[in-house]
BALUM-162927 format. One line per 2 residues: number of its first residue (from 1); for each residue x, z, y of C-alpha. Coordinates in Angstrom, 1 decimal, padded with zeros to 4 digits, m for minus. Each point is the difference from the previous one (the first is absolute). Example, Ala and Ser with C-alpha at 12.3 -4.5 7.8 and 13.67 -1.06 7.14 Angstrom:
! BALUM-162927
1> 012.3,007.8,m004.5 ~ 001.4,m000.7,003.4;
! end
This chain:
! BALUM-162927
1> 071.5,066.7,076.4 ~ m000.8,002.6,m002.7;
3> 002.5,000.1,m002.8 ~ m002.0,m000.7,m003.1;
5> 000.9,m001.6,m003.3 ~ m001.8,m003.2,001.1;
7> 001.9,m000.2,003.2 ~ 003.4,000.6,m001.7;
9> m000.8,m002.8,m002.5 ~ m001.2,m002.3,002.8;
11> 003.1,000.5,002.1 ~ 002.3,m000.4,m003.0;
13> m001.8,m003.2,m001.2 ~ 000.0,m001.5,003.5;
15> 003.8,000.7,000.5 ~ 000.6,m001.5,m003.5;
17> m002.0,m003.1,000.8 ~ 001.6,m000.5,003.4;
19> 003.5,000.4,m001.5 ~ m000.7,m002.6,m002.7;
21> m001.4,m002.6,002.4 ~ 002.7,000.6,002.5;
23> 002.6,000.0,m002.7 ~ m001.1,m003.4,m001.2;
25> 000.6,m001.5,003.5 ~ 003.4,001.7,000.5;
27> 001.1,m000.9,m003.5 ~ m000.3,m003.7,000.9;
29> 002.0,000.7,003.2 ~ 002.7,001.8,m001.9;
31> m000.6,003.3,001.9 ~ 000.7,003.1,m002.3;
33> m003.2,001.5,m001.2 ~ 001.7,003.4,000.2;
35> 000.0,m000.2,003.8 ~ m003.6,m001.1,000.1;
37> m001.3,002.8,m002.2 ~ 002.0,002.6,001.9;
39> m001.3,m001.3,003.3 ~ m003.7,000.1,m001.2;
41> 000.5,003.5,m001.2 ~ 001.6,001.0,003.4;
43> m002.9,m001.7,001.9 ~ m002.5,001.9,m002.1;
45> 001.8,003.3,000.5 ~ m000.6,002.8,002.5;
47> 002.0,m001.7,002.7 ~ m001.5,m003.4,m000.6;
49> m003.4,m001.5,000.5 ~ m001.3,001.4,m003.3;
51> 000.6,003.6,000.9 ~ 000.4,001.2,m003.6;
53> 002.1,003.1,m000.1 ~ 002.3,000.3,m003.0;
55> 002.9,002.4,m000.1 ~ 000.4,001.0,m003.7;
57> 003.4,m000.9,m001.4 ~ m000.9,001.4,m003.4;
59> m002.9,m002.4,m000.5 ~ 002.1,m002.8,001.4;
61> 002.8,000.8,m002.5 ~ m002.4,000.2,m002.9;
63> m001.5,m003.4,001.0 ~ 003.6,m001.3,000.4;
65> 001.1,001.1,m003.5 ~ m003.1,m001.4,m001.7;
67> 000.4,m003.3,001.9 ~ 003.7,m000.3,m000.8;
69> m000.9,000.5,m003.7 ~ m002.2,m003.1,000.0;
71> 002.3,m002.0,002.3 ~ 003.1,000.7,m002.1;
73> m001.8,m000.5,m003.3 ~ m001.5,m003.3,001.1;
75> 003.4,m001.2,001.2 ~ 001.5,001.0,m003.4;
77> m002.7,m001.9,m001.9 ~ 000.7,m003.2,002.0;
79> 003.8,000.3,m000.5 ~ 001.2,m002.8,m002.3;
81> 002.9,001.2,m002.1 ~ 001.5,m003.5,m000.5;
83> 000.1,m000.4,003.8 ~ 001.6,003.3,000.8;
85> 002.3,000.3,m002.9 ~ 002.7,m002.3,001.5;
87> 000.0,002.2,003.2 ~ m000.6,003.4,m001.7;
89> 003.4,001.4,000.9 ~ m000.2,m001.0,003.6;
91> m003.6,001.3,000.4 ~ 000.9,003.3,m001.6;
93> 003.0,000.4,002.2 ~ m002.0,m000.7,003.1;
95> m002.8,002.4,m001.0 ~ 002.3,002.8,m000.8;
97> 003.4,m000.2,001.8 ~ m001.4,m002.0,002.8;
99> m002.7,002.5,000.7 ~ 002.5,002.9,m000.3;
101> 002.5,m001.6,002.5 ~ m002.8,m000.8,002.4;
103> m001.2,003.6,000.0 ~ 003.5,001.5,000.4;
105> 001.1,m002.4,002.8 ~ m003.2,000.3,002.0;
107> 000.0,003.8,m000.5 ~ 003.5,000.3,001.4;
109> m001.0,m002.1,003.0 ~ m003.1,002.1,000.7;
111> 002.1,003.1,m000.2 ~ 002.4,m001.1,002.7;
113> m002.7,m001.3,002.5 ~ m002.6,002.8,m000.4;
115> m000.2,003.8,m000.2 ~ m001.0,m000.3,m003.7;
117> 002.0,002.0,m002.6 ~ 001.9,m002.1,m002.5;
119> m002.6,000.7,m002.7 ~ m002.9,m000.9,002.4;
121> 001.9,m003.2,000.8 ~ 000.5,m000.9,m003.6;
123> m003.7,000.7,m000.6 ~ m001.0,m002.6,002.6;
125> 002.5,m002.5,m001.5 ~ m001.4,000.6,m003.5;
127> m003.6,m000.5,001.1 ~ 000.7,m003.5,001.5;
129> 002.5,m001.1,m002.6 ~ m002.4,m002.2,m002.1;
131> m001.5,m003.4,000.8 ~ m003.6,m001.1,m000.2;
133> m000.8,m002.9,m002.4 ~ m003.6,m000.5,001.2;
135> 001.1,m000.7,003.6 ~ 002.9,m002.3,m001.2;
137> m001.9,m002.3,m002.3 ~ m003.2,m000.2,002.1;
139> 002.1,m001.7,002.6 ~ 001.9,m002.2,m002.5;
141> m003.3,m001.1,m001.5 ~ m001.8,m000.4,003.4;
143> 002.8,m002.3,001.3 ~ 000.3,m001.8,m003.4;
145> 003.7,000.8,000.0 ~ 001.9,m000.9,m003.2;
147> 003.5,001.4,m000.5 ~ 002.9,m001.5,m001.9;
149> 001.4,001.1,m003.4 ~ m000.9,003.6,m001.1;
151> m000.4,001.4,003.5 ~ m003.7,000.8,m000.2;
153> 000.2,001.8,m003.4 ~ 002.8,002.1,001.4;
155> m002.0,001.0,003.0 ~ m003.1,000.6,m002.2;
157> 001.9,002.2,m002.4 ~ 001.6,002.0,002.8;
159> m003.2,000.5,001.9 ~ m001.9,001.0,m003.1;
161> 002.6,002.5,m001.4 ~ 001.5,001.7,003.0;
163> m002.8,002.4,000.9 ~ 000.8,002.4,m002.8;
165> 003.6,000.4,001.3 ~ m001.2,000.6,003.5;
167> m002.5,002.6,m001.3 ~ 002.6,001.9,m001.9;
169> 002.3,000.0,003.0 ~ m002.9,001.2,002.3;
171> m001.0,002.9,m002.3 ~ 003.7,001.0,m000.5;
173> 000.9,000.0,003.7 ~ m003.2,001.7,000.9;
175> 000.9,002.9,m002.4 ~ 003.3,000.3,001.9;
177> m001.8,000.2,003.3 ~ m002.4,002.7,m001.3;
179> 002.7,002.0,m001.8 ~ 002.9,000.0,002.5;
181> 002.2,002.1,m002.3 ~ m000.1,m002.8,m002.6;
183> 003.1,m002.0,m000.5 ~ 000.0,m003.9,000.0;
185> 001.5,m000.3,m003.4 ~ m002.9,002.0,m001.6;
187> m002.5,m002.9,000.4 ~ 002.2,m002.4,m002.0;
189> m001.1,001.3,m003.5 ~ m003.6,000.0,001.1;
191> 000.4,m003.5,001.3 ~ 001.5,m001.4,m003.2;
193> m002.5,001.9,m002.2 ~ m003.0,m001.5,002.0;
195> 001.3,m003.5,m000.3 ~ 001.0,000.3,m003.7;
197> m003.3,001.6,m001.1 ~ m001.9,m002.5,002.1;
199> 001.6,m003.0,m001.6 ~ m000.3,001.3,m003.5;
201> m003.6,001.2,000.4 ~ m001.0,m003.3,001.5;
203> 001.3,m002.0,m002.9 ~ m001.5,002.4,m002.6;
205> m003.4,000.1,001.7 ~ 000.2,m003.8,000.2;
207> 000.3,m000.3,m003.7 ~ m002.7,002.6,m000.6;
209> m002.3,m001.7,002.5 ~ 000.4,m003.3,m001.8;
211> m000.9,001.6,m003.3 ~ m003.1,001.7,001.5;
213> m001.2,m003.2,001.8 ~ 000.4,m002.2,m003.1;
215> m001.2,002.4,m002.6 ~ m003.0,001.5,001.8;
217> m003.2,m001.8,m000.8 ~ m002.3,m000.2,003.1;
219> m003.1,m002.2,000.0 ~ 000.1,m000.5,003.8;
221> 002.8,m002.0,001.4 ~ m000.4,001.6,003.4;
223> 001.1,003.4,m001.4 ~ 003.5,m001.1,m000.8;
225> 001.2,000.1,003.6 ~ m001.5,003.5,000.2;
227> 002.0,001.1,m003.0 ~ 003.1,m001.4,001.6;
229> m000.7,002.0,003.2 ~ m000.3,003.2,m002.1;
231> 003.3,m000.8,m001.7 ~ 001.6,m000.7,003.4;
233> m000.9,003.4,001.4 ~ 000.9,001.7,m003.2;
235> 003.5,m001.6,000.2 ~ 000.4,001.0,003.6;
237> m001.2,003.6,m000.4 ~ 001.6,000.9,m003.3;
239> 003.4,m001.4,001.2 ~ m000.3,002.1,003.1;
241> m000.8,003.1,m002.1 ~ 003.1,m000.6,m002.1;
243> 002.1,m000.2,003.1 ~ 000.4,m003.8,000.1;
245> m000.8,m002.5,002.7 ~ m003.6,m001.1,m000.5;
247> 000.3,m003.1,002.3 ~ 002.9,m001.3,m002.0;
249> m001.8,000.7,m003.3 ~ m003.2,m001.9,000.9;
251> 002.0,m003.0,001.4 ~ 002.1,m000.3,m003.2;
253> m003.1,000.5,m002.1 ~ m001.8,m002.8,001.8;
255> 002.9,m002.4,m000.2 ~ 000.1,000.6,m003.8;
257> m003.7,m000.5,m000.4 ~ 000.0,m003.1,002.3;
259> 002.4,m001.7,m002.4 ~ m001.8,000.9,m003.2;
261> m002.9,m001.6,m001.8 ~ m003.1,002.1,000.9;
263> m003.7,m000.3,m000.8 ~ m001.8,m001.2,003.1;
265> 003.3,m000.2,001.9 ~ m001.3,m002.4,002.6;
267> m003.0,002.3,000.7 ~ 002.3,003.0,000.4;
269> 002.3,m001.8,002.4 ~ m002.7,m001.4,002.1;
271> m001.7,003.4,000.3 ~ 003.2,001.7,001.0;
273> 000.8,m002.8,002.5 ~ m003.3,000.7,001.8;
275> 000.4,003.8,m000.2 ~ 003.5,m000.3,001.4;
277> m001.3,m001.9,003.0 ~ m002.8,002.6,000.4;
279> 002.4,002.9,m000.2 ~ 002.4,m001.8,002.5;
281> m002.8,m000.4,002.5 ~ m001.3,003.6,m000.5;
283> 003.6,001.4,000.3 ~ 000.8,m001.9,003.2;
285> m003.3,000.9,001.6 ~ 000.5,003.7,m000.8;
287> 003.5,000.0,001.4 ~ m001.3,m001.7,003.1;
289> m002.6,002.7,000.4 ~ 002.6,002.7,m000.5;
291> 002.1,m001.3,002.9 ~ m000.5,001.1,003.6;
293> 001.5,m002.7,002.2 ~ 000.5,002.3,003.0;
295> 002.3,002.1,m002.2 ~ 002.2,m003.0,m000.8;
297> 000.7,m001.0,003.6 ~ 002.6,002.8,000.7;
299> 002.0,m001.2,m003.0 ~ 000.1,m003.7,000.8;
301> 003.6,000.2,001.3 ~ 001.5,001.8,m002.9;
303> m002.2,m002.1,m002.3 ~ 001.4,m003.2,001.3;
305> 003.6,001.3,m000.5 ~ m000.7,001.1,m003.5;
307> m001.9,m003.2,m000.9 ~ 002.7,m002.2,001.5;
309> 002.7,001.8,m002.0 ~ m002.0,m000.2,m003.2;
311> m000.7,m003.8,000.4 ~ 003.3,m001.2,001.3;
313> 002.6,002.4,m001.5 ~ m001.2,002.4,m002.7;
315> m002.0,m002.5,m002.1 ~ 002.6,m002.9,000.2;
317> 002.9,002.3,m000.8 ~ m001.9,001.6,m002.9;
319> m000.9,m003.5,m001.4 ~ 003.6,m001.3,000.4;
321> 001.5,003.0,m001.8 ~ m002.7,000.0,m002.8;
323> 000.6,m003.7,m000.7 ~ 003.7,000.2,000.3;
325> 000.6,m000.3,m003.8 ~ m002.1,m003.2,m000.3;
327> 000.8,m003.6,000.9 ~ m002.5,m001.0,002.6;
329> 000.1,m002.2,003.1 ~ 000.2,001.8,003.3;
331> m003.1,m001.6,001.4 ~ m002.0,001.4,m003.0;
333> 001.4,003.5,000.6 ~ m000.9,m000.3,003.7;
335> m003.6,m001.0,m000.8 ~ m000.4,002.8,m002.4;
337> 001.3,002.3,002.7 ~ m002.6,m001.3,002.4;
339> m002.9,000.3,m002.5 ~ 000.0,003.8,000.4;
341> m003.5,000.6,001.4 ~ m001.1,003.6,000.1;
343> m003.7,000.5,m000.7 ~ m002.6,002.5,m001.2;
345> 002.3,001.8,m002.5 ~ 002.2,001.6,002.6;
347> m003.0,001.2,002.0 ~ m001.4,001.5,m003.2;
349> 003.3,001.7,m000.7 ~ 000.0,001.3,003.6;
351> m003.1,002.2,m000.9 ~ 002.2,002.1,m002.3;
353> 001.8,001.7,002.9 ~ m003.4,000.6,001.7;
355> m001.3,001.8,m003.0 ~ 003.2,001.9,m000.4;
357> m000.3,001.3,003.5 ~ 003.5,m000.6,001.2;
359> 000.8,000.1,003.8 ~ 000.6,m003.6,000.5;
361> m002.8,m001.3,m002.2 ~ m002.1,m001.6,002.7;
363> 003.0,m001.5,001.7 ~ 001.2,m001.6,m003.3;
365> m003.5,m001.3,m000.7 ~ m000.4,m001.7,003.4;
367> 003.5,m001.5,m000.2 ~ m000.6,m001.3,m003.5;
369> m003.3,m001.6,001.1 ~ 001.7,m001.7,002.9;
371> 002.8,m001.3,m002.2 ~ m002.5,m001.5,m002.5;
373> m001.9,m001.8,002.7 ~ 003.2,m001.2,001.8;
375> 001.4,m001.3,m003.3 ~ m003.1,m002.0,m000.8;
377> m000.1,m001.4,003.5 ~ 003.6,m001.0,000.3;
379> 001.0,m000.9,m003.6 ~ m003.5,m001.0,m001.3;
381> m000.7,m002.5,002.6 ~ 003.4,m001.7,m000.3;
383> 000.4,m000.3,m003.8 ~ m000.8,m003.7,m000.2;
385> 002.2,m000.8,003.0 ~ 003.0,002.0,m001.3;
387> m000.4,m001.7,m003.4 ~ 000.3,m003.4,001.6;
389> 003.0,001.1,002.2 ~ 001.8,001.3,m003.1;
391> m000.8,m003.0,m002.1 ~ m001.7,001.9,m002.8;
393> m003.5,m001.6,000.5 ~ m000.8,m003.0,m002.1;
395> m001.0,m003.2,002.0 ~ m003.6,m001.0,000.1;
397> 000.6,m002.8,m002.6 ~ 001.5,002.4,m002.5;
399> m002.6,002.8,000.2 ~ m002.3,m001.6,m002.6;
401> 002.7,000.4,m002.6 ~ 001.6,003.2,001.2;
403> 000.7,003.0,m002.2 ~ m002.8,001.9,001.7;
405> m002.6,m002.4,m001.6 ~ 001.4,000.9,m003.4;
407> m002.3,003.0,m000.1 ~ m002.9,m002.4,m000.2;
409> m001.3,m001.0,m003.5 ~ 001.4,m003.3,m001.2;
411> m002.6,m002.6,m001.1 ~ m000.3,m000.2,m003.8;
413> 000.1,m003.7,m001.1 ~ 000.6,000.2,m003.8;
415> m002.7,001.0,m002.4 ~ 000.5,001.1,m003.6;
417> m002.5,001.1,m002.7 ~ 001.3,002.6,m002.3;
419> m001.9,001.0,m003.2 ~ 000.2,003.6,m001.1;
421> 000.3,000.3,m003.8 ~ m001.0,002.8,m002.3;
423> 003.5,001.5,m000.3 ~ 001.0,m000.5,003.7;
425> 001.8,002.9,001.7 ~ m002.5,m000.2,002.9;
427> m003.1,000.8,m002.1 ~ m001.7,003.2,001.3;
429> 002.2,000.3,003.0 ~ m001.1,000.0,003.6;
431> 001.4,m002.8,002.2 ~ 001.7,002.6,002.2;
433> 001.9,001.2,m003.1 ~ 001.5,m003.5,m000.9;
435> 002.7,000.0,002.7 ~ m001.3,m003.4,001.0;
437> 002.4,m001.8,002.3 ~ m000.9,m000.1,003.7;
439> 000.8,m003.7,000.0 ~ m003.1,m000.8,m002.0;
441> m003.7,001.2,m000.1 ~ m002.7,000.0,m002.6;
443> m002.7,m001.9,001.8 ~ m002.7,000.5,m002.7;
445> m000.6,000.8,m003.6 ~ m002.1,m002.1,m002.4;
447> m001.7,002.3,m002.5 ~ m002.8,m000.9,m002.3;
449> m000.7,m003.3,001.7 ~ m000.4,001.6,003.4;
451> 002.5,000.7,002.9 ~ 000.7,003.4,001.4;
453> 002.0,000.9,003.1 ~ 002.8,002.3,m001.0;
455> 001.0,003.2,001.7 ~ 002.9,002.4,m000.6;
457> m002.2,002.1,m002.2 ~ m001.2,m002.9,m002.1;
459> 001.0,000.3,m003.7 ~ 001.4,m003.0,m001.9;
461> m001.9,m000.8,m003.2 ~ 000.7,m002.2,m003.0;
463> m000.9,m003.7,000.5 ~ 000.0,000.3,003.8;
465> 001.3,m003.0,001.8 ~ 001.9,000.9,003.2;
467> 000.0,m002.5,002.8 ~ 003.4,000.6,001.7;
469> 001.0,m001.4,003.4 ~ 003.6,m000.1,001.3;
471> 002.1,m002.1,002.3 ~ 003.0,m000.9,m002.2;
473> 000.3,m001.0,m003.6 ~ 002.8,002.4,m000.7;
475> m002.3,002.9,001.0 ~ m002.1,m000.6,m003.1;
477> 002.9,001.3,m002.1 ~ m000.4,003.4,001.6;
479> m003.7,m000.2,m000.7 ~ 000.5,m000.6,m003.7;
481> 002.6,002.7,m000.1 ~ m002.4,002.6,001.5;
483> m002.6,m001.0,m002.6 ~ 002.6,m000.2,m002.7;
485> m001.3,m003.4,m001.1 ~ 002.0,m002.9,m001.3;
487> m001.0,m003.0,002.1 ~ 000.8,m002.4,m002.8;
489> m002.8,001.5,m002.1 ~ m002.6,m000.8,002.6;
491> m001.9,m003.2,m000.3;
! end
C-alpha cells in the first residue's frame, strides 16, 4: 500500500472506529478498555496483521503528552470538590508519599534482582509508580460496582492526581542516570520547586481562566471549549517554562474551574469528556503500535517478578504507610492497595529513557509495558470480586441510593417565581456572576411577556421574573441571598 495522506487518514479512522465499537462491547463485559486499545494497536503494528511499522518514540511521547493534557484536564473538570474534600488528606498522601514509597521500594527490589545500577532501578520504579484512573473506573462502571462510604472519591482523587508526582520522579531519576556524577540529594530542590510552582501556577491559571471564560463575549457557544483548550495548553507550557510541573498545574486548574460557575459549563465539560476519550484511544493505539511483541518475550520472567512485587508488596506497603495517620478500616486499606492498576501513563513515561538514549532504555520500556498489561489482567479483572471479598461493595438493593449516585443531578420539585426590581443587586449582571447555588436552577426567565431560556451569559434586567427550581424549601434562602432580595417583599 502506498503511503499517502488518504491512506493514513483511512487507516487511522478505521482503527478508531474498530476501537470504539469493540470498546462498547468490552465495556459491558467489564474488560479494561486499555487492554483492548493496546491489543488493537499491536495487531495493527509491524508484527501484527496490519503490518504498520512505527518505531518513533519522539512522536509517541508527543502524542502521549498532548493526550495526558486532555485526560487530566477532563478528570479535573469532573472532580466534585464537595465529594473529595472529606478525603483530601488521604488522597494527597496516596498521590505523593504513596507514589514515592512505591518508586523507592520497587527500585530497590529491581536493583537486587537485575544488573541495573541503583539509579536505573529507581528510574524503573518511578516510571511505574502511578495508577491509571481510566482503567480503574471503566471496570467499576462496567460491572456496576458501587463502593461504601468515601472509598470511590478517594480512589478517584488519587488516580487523578498521582501522575504529576510520578512524572517528577521519572525526570529526576533520569537526570541521575544521564549524569552519573550527580548526587541524589541534588534533585530534591528541583523536585520541591516543580511541585510548588505547579500547584501555585495551577491555582492562578484557574482563576485567570475563569475570568477569561466569563468575561470574553463570543457569539458562538461552540468556541468556548476551544478557548478552554487554548488556556489548558497555555497553563501547561508556561508552567513548564517557569520550571514547574505542567501536569499538576493543569489538573489543579481544571479542578478549580470544574467547581466554579462558568458560561456554557455543560458544553465545555461534554466537549472535554469526548476529547478525553478520543485522546485515550489515540494514545493507547499509538503505544500499541510502538511495541514489538517479540522484543517483550525475553523479559517475561523478570517482568513477572517485578509485576508481582509491585502488586503484592510495593503497592500495599506504600498504601499502608501513607494512610497510617488516618483512621480507616483495614479492608478499605487493602482494597485501595489492590486498586493500583498501571496503564498508559507509565508506558508514556517509559519513552523518556528511549529519547535520552540510555543503555537500558529498551529493556526498561519492554518491562514497563509488560507490567502495565499484567496489572490490568490480574488486578483489573478481579476488582469486583475483591470488593465483595473485602466487604466494601454495596449490596444490589443499596446501589440505587449509594454515594456513587450522588454525582447525578437531583430532581427539582419546588418552583418559585422571583421578580427582579429596579434597585435589585442582580440587575445588569450575568447569571454566571450571581454565585447562584448549585442546589437550584433558573429554568426560564419571563421578560416582556415572553419566556427566554437562560444561559450563563444571560444578563438579568429590571422587571424580569425568574422561574427557579430546587428540591428543598431551605435552598430558596440561598437563592434569595445570591440575588440579595428580601423574600418578604415579593408578592
